[in-house]
C-alpha positions as CSV (number, residue, x, y, z in Angstrom):
1,M,13.5,-5.3,33.1
2,T,14.1,-9.0,33.0
3,A,17.3,-10.4,31.5
4,I,15.6,-11.2,28.2
5,D,14.1,-7.7,28.1
6,E,17.7,-6.3,28.5
7,N,18.9,-8.5,25.7
8,I,16.1,-7.2,23.4
9,K,16.8,-3.6,24.4
10,T,20.6,-4.0,23.7
11,C,20.0,-5.8,20.4
12,L,17.4,-3.1,19.3
13,K,19.8,-0.3,19.9
14,K,22.9,-2.0,18.6
15,Y,21.5,-3.1,15.2
16,W,18.5,-0.9,14.5
17,G,19.5,2.3,16.5
18,F,16.1,2.4,18.2
19,D,15.5,3.1,21.9
20,S,12.0,1.4,22.2
21,L,9.6,-1.0,20.5
22,R,6.4,0.0,18.7
23,P,3.0,-1.2,19.7
24,L,2.5,-5.0,19.3
25,Q,6.2,-5.6,18.6
26,G,6.9,-6.7,22.2
27,E,4.2,-9.3,22.3
28,T,5.1,-10.7,18.9
29,I,8.7,-11.0,19.8
30,E,7.9,-12.8,22.9
31,S,5.8,-15.3,20.9
32,V,8.7,-16.0,18.6
33,L,11.2,-16.3,21.4
34,G,8.9,-18.7,23.3
35,G,8.5,-21.0,20.2
36,Q,4.7,-20.5,20.2
37,D,3.1,-20.5,16.7
38,S,1.7,-17.0,15.9
39,L,-0.1,-14.8,13.4
40,T,0.7,-11.1,13.3
41,V,-1.3,-8.6,11.3
42,M,0.4,-5.2,11.4
43,P,0.1,-2.3,9.1
44,T,2.8,-1.7,6.4
45,G,5.5,0.4,8.0
46,G,4.6,-0.9,11.5
47,G,7.8,-2.8,11.9
48,K,6.8,-6.4,11.1
49,S,10.2,-7.5,10.0
50,L,11.9,-6.5,13.2
51,C,9.5,-8.8,15.1
52,F,11.1,-11.9,13.6
53,Q,14.6,-10.6,12.7
54,L,15.4,-9.5,16.3
55,P,14.4,-12.8,18.0
56,A,16.6,-14.7,15.4
57,L,19.7,-13.0,16.9
58,L,18.8,-14.1,20.4
59,M,17.8,-17.7,19.6
60,E,19.9,-20.7,19.1
61,G,20.0,-21.7,15.5
62,M,18.7,-20.0,12.3
63,A,15.4,-18.5,11.3
64,V,14.0,-19.6,7.9
65,V,12.0,-16.8,6.2
66,L,9.6,-17.6,3.4
67,S,9.4,-14.6,1.1
68,P,7.3,-14.3,-2.0
69,T,9.7,-12.6,-4.4
70,I,13.4,-12.8,-5.2
71,S,13.8,-9.0,-5.4
72,L,12.1,-8.5,-2.0
73,M,14.3,-11.1,-0.2
74,K,17.5,-9.6,-1.8
75,D,16.6,-6.1,-0.5
76,Q,15.8,-7.5,2.9
77,V,19.1,-9.4,3.1
78,D,21.1,-6.4,1.9
79,A,19.4,-4.3,4.6
80,L,20.2,-6.8,7.3
81,Q,23.8,-7.2,6.2
82,G,24.1,-3.4,6.1
83,M,23.2,-3.4,9.9
84,G,25.8,-6.1,10.6
85,I,23.3,-9.0,10.9
86,P,24.4,-12.3,9.3
87,A,21.7,-13.1,6.7
88,A,21.6,-14.8,3.3
89,F,19.1,-15.9,0.6
90,W,18.9,-19.0,-1.5
91,N,17.0,-18.8,-4.7
92,S,17.2,-19.4,-8.4
93,S,19.4,-16.3,-9.0
94,L,22.4,-17.9,-7.3
95,T,25.1,-19.8,-9.2
96,A,26.3,-23.2,-8.1
97,I,29.3,-21.6,-6.4
98,D,26.9,-19.2,-4.6
99,V,24.8,-22.0,-3.4
100,R,27.8,-23.9,-2.1
101,N,29.0,-20.8,-0.2
102,V,25.6,-20.3,1.4
103,T,25.4,-23.9,2.4
104,M,28.8,-23.8,4.0
105,K,27.9,-20.6,6.0
106,V,24.6,-22.1,7.2
107,R,26.3,-25.4,8.3
108,A,29.0,-23.3,10.1
109,G,26.3,-21.4,12.0
110,E,27.3,-18.1,10.3
111,V,23.7,-17.3,9.1
112,K,21.0,-16.2,11.5
113,L,18.3,-15.6,8.9
114,L,17.9,-17.5,5.6
115,Y,15.4,-16.2,3.1
116,I,13.9,-18.7,0.6
117,T,10.8,-18.9,-1.5
118,P,7.8,-21.2,-0.6
119,E,8.5,-23.1,-3.9
120,R,12.1,-23.9,-2.7
121,L,11.1,-25.0,0.7
122,C,8.8,-27.6,-0.8
123,L,11.7,-29.3,-2.6
124,D,12.9,-32.5,-0.9
125,E,16.5,-31.4,-1.1
126,M,15.8,-28.3,0.9
127,T,13.7,-29.9,3.6
128,Q,16.3,-32.6,4.0
129,F,19.0,-30.0,4.3
130,L,17.1,-28.0,6.9
131,K,16.7,-31.2,9.0
132,T,20.5,-31.4,9.4
133,I,20.8,-28.0,11.0
134,K,19.2,-26.2,14.0
135,V,16.2,-24.3,12.8
136,A,15.0,-21.8,15.4
137,S,11.8,-20.7,13.7
138,F,9.9,-20.6,10.4
139,V,8.6,-17.2,9.3
140,I,6.0,-16.8,6.5
141,D,6.0,-13.2,5.2
142,E,3.1,-11.9,3.2
143,A,1.0,-14.7,4.6
144,H,-2.2,-13.5,3.0
145,C,-0.9,-15.2,-0.1
146,I,-2.0,-18.5,1.4
147,S,-5.7,-17.7,1.3
148,E,-8.1,-17.9,-1.6
149,W,-10.1,-15.3,0.3
150,G,-7.2,-12.9,-0.1
151,H,-6.1,-10.9,-3.2
152,S,-2.7,-12.4,-3.9
153,F,-3.4,-16.1,-3.7
154,R,-0.4,-18.3,-4.6
155,A,-0.9,-22.1,-4.8
156,D,2.7,-22.8,-3.5
157,Y,1.8,-21.1,-0.2
158,R,-0.9,-23.8,0.4
159,R,1.9,-26.4,0.5
160,L,3.5,-24.7,3.5
161,A,1.4,-26.9,5.8
162,I,4.3,-29.4,5.4
163,I,6.3,-27.3,7.9
164,K,4.3,-28.5,10.9
165,T,4.4,-32.0,9.7
166,L,8.2,-32.1,9.1
167,F,9.2,-29.8,11.9
168,P,6.6,-30.2,14.6
169,K,8.6,-28.7,17.4
170,V,9.6,-25.5,15.6
171,G,7.5,-22.4,15.9
172,V,5.8,-21.1,12.7
173,H,5.1,-17.4,12.5
174,A,2.9,-15.8,9.9
175,F,3.0,-12.1,9.1
176,T,0.8,-9.9,6.9
177,A,-0.3,-6.3,6.6
178,S,-3.7,-7.0,5.1
179,A,-6.0,-9.8,6.3
180,T,-9.7,-9.7,6.9
181,P,-11.0,-11.9,9.8
182,D,-11.9,-14.6,7.1
183,V,-8.3,-14.5,5.7
184,Q,-6.8,-14.7,9.3
185,R,-8.8,-17.8,10.0
186,D,-7.8,-19.3,6.7
187,I,-4.1,-18.6,7.3
188,V,-4.3,-20.4,10.7
189,R,-6.2,-23.3,9.2
190,Q,-4.1,-23.8,6.1
191,L,-0.8,-23.6,8.0
192,G,-2.0,-25.9,10.8
193,L,-0.8,-23.5,13.4
194,V,-1.1,-25.0,16.9
195,A,-2.7,-22.7,19.6
196,P,-1.2,-19.7,17.9
197,G,-0.7,-16.3,19.5
198,L,-2.8,-13.8,17.6
199,H,-1.3,-10.3,17.4
200,T,-3.7,-8.1,15.3
201,G,-3.0,-4.5,15.5
202,G,-5.1,-1.8,13.8
203,V,-4.5,-1.5,10.0
204,D,-4.9,2.2,10.0
205,R,-2.0,4.3,8.6
206,P,-2.6,7.8,10.1
207,N,0.3,9.3,8.1
208,L,-1.4,8.6,4.8
209,T,-3.9,11.1,3.4
210,Y,-6.4,9.4,1.0
211,R,-8.2,11.3,-1.8
212,I,-10.6,9.7,-4.2
213,R,-11.9,11.5,-7.3
214,P,-13.8,10.7,-10.5
215,R,-11.4,10.3,-13.5
216,T,-12.2,13.0,-16.0
217,T,-9.2,14.2,-18.0
218,L,-6.6,11.7,-16.8
219,L,-3.3,13.1,-18.1
220,P,-4.0,16.7,-16.8
221,Q,-5.2,15.2,-13.5
222,L,-1.9,13.3,-13.2
223,E,0.1,16.4,-13.9
224,G,-1.9,18.3,-11.3
225,I,-0.9,15.6,-8.7
226,L,2.7,15.6,-9.8
227,S,2.9,19.4,-9.5
228,M,2.0,19.0,-5.8
229,H,4.9,16.5,-5.3
230,K,7.8,18.0,-7.2
231,K,11.1,16.3,-6.5
232,E,9.3,13.6,-4.4
233,P,9.2,9.9,-5.1
234,G,6.0,8.2,-6.1
235,I,4.3,5.4,-8.0
236,I,1.5,5.7,-10.5
237,Y,-0.5,2.4,-10.8
238,C,-2.3,1.6,-14.0
239,A,-4.7,-1.3,-14.8
240,K,-3.2,-2.2,-18.2
241,R,0.3,-2.4,-19.8
242,A,-0.8,-0.1,-22.7
243,D,-1.9,2.5,-20.1
244,V,1.6,2.3,-18.5
245,D,3.3,2.9,-21.8
246,K,1.0,5.7,-22.8
247,I,1.2,7.6,-19.5
248,S,4.9,7.1,-19.0
249,A,5.7,8.4,-22.5
250,H,3.4,11.4,-22.0
251,L,4.8,12.4,-18.7
252,N,8.4,12.1,-19.9
253,E,7.6,14.3,-22.8
254,R,6.1,16.9,-20.4
255,G,9.3,16.9,-18.3
256,W,8.2,14.4,-15.5
257,K,11.1,12.0,-15.6
258,N,9.8,8.5,-14.9
259,L,10.2,4.8,-15.8
260,P,7.6,2.2,-16.8
261,Y,7.2,-1.2,-15.2
262,H,5.0,-4.1,-16.3
263,A,5.1,-7.8,-17.2
264,G,5.5,-7.1,-20.9
265,L,9.0,-5.7,-20.4
266,S,12.0,-8.1,-20.4
267,D,13.2,-9.4,-17.0
268,E,16.4,-7.4,-17.5
269,Q,14.6,-4.1,-18.3
270,R,12.3,-4.5,-15.3
271,T,15.4,-5.1,-13.0
272,V,17.2,-2.1,-14.4
273,N,14.1,0.2,-14.0
274,Q,13.5,-1.1,-10.4
275,T,17.1,-0.6,-9.5
276,R,17.1,3.0,-10.9
277,F,14.1,3.7,-8.8
278,A,15.5,2.1,-5.6
279,T,18.8,4.0,-5.9
280,E,16.9,7.3,-6.4
281,E,18.2,7.9,-9.9
282,V,14.5,8.2,-10.9
283,D,11.8,9.2,-8.5
284,I,8.6,8.3,-10.4
285,M,7.5,4.8,-11.6
286,V,4.5,4.2,-13.8
287,A,3.5,0.6,-13.3
288,T,0.9,-2.2,-13.2
289,L,0.5,-4.3,-10.1
290,A,3.5,-6.3,-11.3
291,F,5.4,-3.6,-9.5
292,G,4.4,-5.2,-6.2
293,M,5.7,-6.9,-3.1
294,G,9.4,-6.3,-4.0
295,I,9.1,-2.6,-3.4
296,D,10.6,-1.6,-0.1
297,R,11.6,2.0,-0.8
298,S,10.6,3.6,2.5
299,N,10.4,7.3,1.4
300,I,7.7,7.1,-1.2
301,R,5.6,10.2,-0.7
302,F,2.7,9.6,-3.0
303,I,0.8,6.8,-4.7
304,V,-1.7,7.4,-7.6
305,H,-4.1,4.8,-8.9
306,A,-5.1,5.8,-12.4
307,A,-7.8,3.2,-12.3
308,M,-9.8,1.5,-9.5
309,P,-8.1,-1.6,-8.0
310,K,-10.0,-4.9,-8.1
311,N,-10.5,-5.0,-4.3
312,M,-9.8,-3.3,-1.0
313,E,-6.8,-5.5,-0.2
314,Q,-5.0,-4.6,-3.4
315,Y,-5.8,-0.9,-2.7
316,Y,-4.5,-1.1,0.9
317,Q,-1.4,-3.0,-0.2
318,E,-0.5,-0.6,-2.9
319,T,-1.2,2.6,-1.0
320,G,0.7,1.0,1.8
321,R,3.9,1.4,-0.2
322,A,3.7,5.1,0.6
323,G,5.1,6.6,3.8
324,R,6.7,3.4,5.1
325,D,9.1,5.6,7.1
326,G,6.2,6.9,9.1
327,L,6.3,10.4,7.5
328,P,3.3,12.0,5.8
329,A,2.4,10.7,2.3
330,S,-0.6,11.1,0.0
331,C,-2.7,8.5,-1.9
332,Y,-4.8,9.4,-4.9
333,L,-7.4,7.3,-6.6
334,L,-8.9,8.3,-9.9
335,F,-11.8,6.1,-10.9
336,G,-14.6,5.7,-13.4
337,A,-17.6,3.4,-14.1
338,A,-15.5,1.7,-16.8
339,D,-13.2,0.3,-14.1
340,Y,-16.1,-1.6,-12.5
341,R,-17.1,-3.1,-15.8
342,T,-13.5,-4.1,-16.6
343,G,-13.4,-5.7,-13.2
344,L,-16.5,-7.7,-13.9
345,F,-15.1,-8.8,-17.2
346,F,-11.9,-10.2,-15.6
347,I,-13.9,-11.8,-12.8
348,D,-15.8,-13.8,-15.4
349,Q,-12.5,-15.3,-16.6
350,E,-11.6,-16.5,-13.1
351,G,-13.0,-18.8,-10.5
352,A,-14.6,-17.9,-7.1
353,R,-16.8,-15.4,-9.0
354,D,-19.1,-14.6,-6.0
355,I,-16.2,-13.8,-3.7
356,L,-14.4,-11.6,-6.3
357,K,-17.6,-9.7,-7.2
358,H,-18.3,-9.0,-3.6
359,K,-14.8,-7.6,-3.2
360,L,-15.1,-5.5,-6.4
361,D,-18.5,-4.1,-5.2
362,R,-16.9,-3.1,-1.9
363,M,-14.1,-1.3,-3.7
364,Y,-16.5,0.5,-6.0
365,G,-18.6,1.4,-2.9
366,I,-15.7,3.3,-1.2
367,C,-15.2,5.3,-4.4
368,L,-18.8,6.3,-4.6
369,Q,-19.6,6.9,-0.9
370,P,-18.4,10.2,0.6
371,Q,-17.2,9.2,4.0
372,C,-14.0,8.9,6.1
373,R,-11.6,6.8,4.1
374,H,-9.6,5.7,7.2
375,L,-12.9,4.5,8.8
376,V,-13.9,2.5,5.8
377,L,-10.5,0.7,5.4
378,S,-10.4,-0.1,9.2
379,E,-13.9,-1.5,9.2
380,Y,-13.3,-3.6,6.1
381,F,-10.4,-5.4,7.8
382,G,-12.4,-5.9,11.0
383,H,-11.2,-3.1,13.1
384,T,-13.2,-0.3,14.9
385,Y,-12.2,3.2,14.0
386,E,-12.9,5.4,17.0
387,N,-11.8,8.9,15.8
388,A,-14.6,11.3,14.9
389,S,-12.4,12.7,12.1
390,C,-9.2,11.3,10.7
391,R,-8.0,14.7,9.4
392,A,-6.3,12.8,6.7
393,C,-8.7,12.2,3.8
394,D,-10.6,14.3,1.4
395,Y,-13.9,13.9,3.2
396,C,-12.6,14.8,6.7
397,L,-10.5,17.7,5.4
398,G,-13.6,19.2,3.8
399,E,-12.2,19.0,0.2
400,L,-15.4,17.4,-1.1
401,E,-18.3,19.6,-1.9
402,L,-21.4,17.8,-0.8
403,V,-24.9,18.1,-2.3
404,E,-27.0,20.3,-0.1
405,E,-30.2,18.3,-0.2
406,P,-29.1,14.7,-1.1
407,L,-32.3,13.0,0.0
408,I,-34.5,15.1,-2.4
409,L,-32.0,14.7,-5.3
410,G,-31.7,11.0,-4.7
411,Q,-35.5,10.5,-4.6
412,K,-35.9,12.4,-7.9
413,I,-33.3,10.2,-9.6
414,L,-34.7,7.0,-8.2
415,S,-38.2,8.0,-9.2
416,A,-37.0,8.6,-12.8
417,V,-35.4,5.2,-12.9
418,A,-38.6,3.5,-11.5
419,R,-41.0,5.4,-13.9
420,C,-38.9,4.8,-17.0
421,A,-38.8,1.1,-16.2
422,K,-42.5,0.7,-15.7
423,A,-43.1,-0.8,-19.1
424,G,-40.8,-3.7,-18.2
425,M,-37.8,-2.4,-20.0
426,G,-34.8,-1.0,-18.1
427,F,-32.6,2.0,-19.2
428,G,-29.1,3.1,-18.6
429,G,-27.7,6.2,-16.7
430,G,-27.4,8.3,-19.9
431,H,-31.0,7.9,-20.7
432,I,-32.2,8.7,-17.2
433,A,-30.1,11.9,-17.2
434,D,-31.6,12.9,-20.5
435,V,-35.1,12.5,-19.1
436,L,-34.3,14.5,-15.9
437,I,-32.7,17.4,-17.7
438,G,-35.6,17.5,-20.3
439,K,-33.6,16.4,-23.4
440,R,-35.8,15.1,-26.1
441,T,-33.6,12.5,-27.7
442,D,-34.9,10.0,-30.3
443,K,-34.9,7.4,-27.6
444,V,-36.8,9.6,-25.1
445,I,-39.4,10.4,-27.7
446,K,-39.6,6.8,-28.9
447,F,-40.5,5.6,-25.4
448,R,-42.7,8.7,-24.7
449,H,-40.6,9.4,-21.7
450,D,-41.0,13.1,-22.4
451,E,-44.6,12.6,-21.2
452,L,-43.5,11.4,-17.7
453,S,-43.9,13.6,-14.7
454,V,-40.1,13.2,-14.1
455,F,-39.3,14.7,-17.5
456,N,-37.4,18.0,-17.1
457,L,-37.5,17.6,-13.3
458,L,-33.8,18.8,-13.0
459,P,-33.4,21.2,-15.9
460,D,-30.5,23.1,-14.3
461,E,-28.2,20.1,-13.9
462,S,-25.8,18.8,-16.4
463,A,-25.7,15.2,-17.8
464,V,-22.2,14.8,-16.3
465,F,-23.5,15.8,-12.8
466,L,-26.4,13.5,-13.0
467,R,-24.4,10.5,-14.3
468,Y,-22.1,10.9,-11.3
469,M,-25.0,11.1,-8.9
470,I,-26.4,7.9,-10.5
471,E,-23.0,6.2,-10.0
472,Q,-23.0,7.2,-6.4
473,L,-26.5,5.9,-5.8
474,E,-25.5,2.6,-7.5
475,G,-22.3,2.3,-5.5
476,Q,-24.2,2.9,-2.2
477,G,-26.7,0.2,-3.0
478,F,-29.8,2.3,-3.9
479,L,-29.6,1.2,-7.6
480,V,-28.4,-1.9,-9.3
481,R,-27.2,-2.3,-12.8
482,E,-27.9,-5.4,-14.9
483,T,-24.4,-6.1,-16.2
484,E,-25.4,-7.6,-19.6
485,Y,-27.3,-4.5,-20.8
486,G,-26.2,-1.9,-18.3
487,T,-29.8,-1.1,-17.3
488,L,-30.7,0.3,-13.9
489,S,-33.4,-0.7,-11.4
490,V,-34.2,0.4,-7.9
491,T,-33.2,-1.9,-5.0
492,E,-35.0,-2.6,-1.8
493,R,-32.8,0.0,-0.1
494,G,-33.6,2.4,-2.9
495,R,-37.3,2.0,-2.3
496,L,-36.7,2.7,1.4
497,L,-34.9,6.0,0.3
498,L,-37.9,6.9,-1.8
499,K,-40.1,6.7,1.3
500,G,-37.6,8.7,3.3
501,G,-36.8,5.8,5.5
502,C,-33.0,6.2,5.2
503,T,-30.4,8.9,4.4
504,V,-27.9,9.3,1.6
505,T,-24.7,11.4,1.2
506,L,-23.8,12.6,-2.3
507,A,-20.7,14.6,-3.4
508,K,-20.5,16.9,-6.4
509,P,-18.0,16.1,-9.2
510,L,-14.7,17.6,-8.3
511,T,-11.4,17.1,-10.1
512,L,-8.1,17.4,-8.3
513,T,-6.9,20.1,-10.6
514,A,-10.0,22.2,-9.9
515,S,-9.8,21.9,-6.1
516,K,-8.2,24.9,-4.5
517,K,-8.4,23.3,-1.1
518,V,-5.8,20.6,-1.7
519,R,-2.6,21.9,-0.2
520,R,0.5,20.1,0.9
521,E,4.2,20.7,1.6
522,K,7.1,18.6,2.6
523,Q,6.8,17.8,6.3
524,A,9.2,16.6,8.9
525,P,8.2,14.1,11.6
526,E,6.0,15.6,14.3
527,G,7.8,17.1,17.3
528,M,11.0,17.9,15.5
529,G,10.1,21.6,14.9
530,L,12.7,21.9,12.1
531,L,13.8,25.3,10.9
532,Q,14.0,26.2,7.2
533,E,17.8,25.8,7.5
534,D,17.3,22.2,8.7
535,K,15.1,21.4,5.7
536,K,17.9,22.7,3.4
537,L,20.3,20.4,5.3
538,F,17.9,17.5,4.9
539,E,17.9,17.9,1.1
540,I,21.7,18.0,1.1
541,L,21.8,14.8,3.2
542,R,19.3,13.2,0.9
543,E,21.4,13.9,-2.2
544,R,24.5,12.5,-0.5
545,R,22.5,9.3,0.4
546,S,21.4,9.0,-3.3
547,E,25.0,9.3,-4.5
548,L,26.1,6.6,-2.1
549,A,23.2,4.4,-3.2
550,R,24.3,4.7,-6.8
551,E,27.9,4.1,-6.0
552,M,27.1,1.0,-4.0
553,N,24.3,-0.1,-6.3
554,K,21.9,-0.6,-3.5
555,P,18.5,0.9,-2.5
556,A,18.9,4.3,-0.8
557,Y,16.5,3.3,2.0
558,I,19.0,0.5,3.1
559,I,21.5,3.2,3.9
560,F,19.1,5.4,5.9
561,S,15.4,6.2,5.9
562,D,14.1,9.8,5.4
563,K,13.2,9.8,9.1
564,T,16.8,9.2,10.0
565,L,17.9,12.0,7.7
566,W,15.3,14.4,9.3
567,D,16.7,13.5,12.7
568,M,20.2,14.0,11.4
569,A,19.3,17.4,10.1
570,A,17.8,18.4,13.4
571,K,20.6,17.1,15.7
572,K,23.5,18.0,13.3
573,P,26.0,15.4,14.7
574,V,29.6,16.3,13.9
575,S,31.4,13.4,15.7
576,R,31.0,9.6,15.6
577,E,29.7,9.6,19.2
578,E,27.0,12.2,18.4
579,F,26.1,10.3,15.2
580,L,25.2,7.2,17.2
581,R,22.5,9.2,18.9
582,V,20.6,9.7,15.7
583,F,17.3,7.8,15.2
584,G,17.9,4.6,13.2
585,V,21.7,4.6,13.5
586,G,23.2,1.4,15.0
587,V,26.8,0.4,15.6
588,E,27.3,-1.0,12.2
589,K,25.9,2.0,10.4
590,Q,27.9,4.3,12.7
591,Q,31.1,2.6,11.5
592,A,30.0,2.6,7.9
593,Y,28.6,6.1,7.5
594,A,29.5,8.4,10.4
595,D,32.5,10.0,8.7
596,T,30.6,10.6,5.4
597,F,27.6,12.3,6.9
598,T,29.3,14.2,9.7
599,T,31.6,15.7,7.0
600,V,28.6,16.8,5.1
601,I,27.1,18.4,8.2
602,R,30.4,20.1,9.2
603,D,30.7,21.6,5.7
604,Y,27.2,22.8,5.9
605,L,27.6,24.5,9.3
606,E,30.9,26.1,8.2
607,Q,29.3,27.5,5.1
608,A,26.4,28.8,7.2
609,E,28.8,30.6,9.6
610,T,30.7,32.1,6.7
611,Q,27.5,33.5,5.3
612,I,26.6,35.1,8.7
613,E,30.0,36.8,8.9
């Protein structure tokens, strides 16, 4: 190894307790150390933060990190300080005395990473202050916020181009977990990055299992999911504040302890609820997307979307909050046609309608096309997915019951749509279903559709079944719906299907609660081969971590991740020296927590011996 490699290795072990880097981290670190501008796209949980935090310790001066939310930067600074890394934040939550203290520490060279918001960087007083000190690098976290092609556009991110103007010799490094090729190009252009190093790893999260189901009876469906994740932390995302309040209240009444989170709550209440979740006092949050980028709890085991997100980026970001520790986690999406119509309504209130509608259509398509979920997400973000089966989604696990002869069924439905529309008037999915099952409604009789050859063509099917088939045909581009009246018509692709010129895959309606195939249990990291006794110890260690988090009023994941606790349960260290060999334990954490956790382990082993005797 070169001298700098040895420095990286030493730093990695001392502060993070890791023995090696993950894929892409090495190249990204070299870009930062070399002062070259860079853009890094790395999946959530892939170790983005380490890529700019570690180089800051090896470079002369201080790294300035642009972070989108106050809560996120506080958690990140707390985590760094917990590892013994000198970091600070400067935002509107600080008092005048706090600001003076941070200023003095920065001037004295006692801060290696300073976290600020994009809004603050654009203030003259901040830029003038930074010109008086040695800035080693600028880091832009959640860089997709700079692009109008993205899903979390923030105007203040657009102003960050001033960095290259005011600090032309300082490297600028953009990081994000979710950026399509269009967004990547926009980030580089908007920031004015000069010959940037592009580090784009795959976006796939193999530890996440995706399941997508039609929303039928929402509350029972949610309870069915929660019953599979007892005593595990998770987030239920809702589209509206009223839904959050309703679902949160219902689940609490049914014994599922949870807290709500949305913009309608006071700042104080949101902070209290988020803190209670972060310190593991409560394990379930019911929230709108307001519960967003500030969520760094690494051991979230499940995410539920009670309604369809507006786009794939939002879906990827929110599901990405599960399993950040690299351990298995589950993501459930419950959707309905109403979600698509709601999305169209809100798009009409915003600008860039064509872009937003295209994104909504793609999101609706993934819900209605039975196929590998990992493949679809990878391809959306411009990556090739080479596995024949992900073994981590409802489609690849064989949990979806597919229609045996989808081509014939699809042709019958499309034929009914085409024949009913011959008189120049379109009809909705409900009417088409009535015609196909042979139901003589007033409307069917009025338009004499009971005289069509397609009338009573599918008498053994239910209206619910046919409506779902129609939705899938629409989502896959064989049908199109006129949004003003909700009437259906056959597309060019649909006409090709009618001629047998292409194929279609259709899944039967299946609720989570009805599926006997969905099985899961708490899993340790691969390769550990933990015994049942080790799993008991893990739970004891987890409870001790939660107690410490509440005592210290800090997020539990800042103390240790679940992956570290699993390794602790497997290795069972009983001395400070052995404790340092646990995954994720650096020197600072050894000094802070070795006595506490080795005592717990010794007590556990002594009790186990007593029981054997």
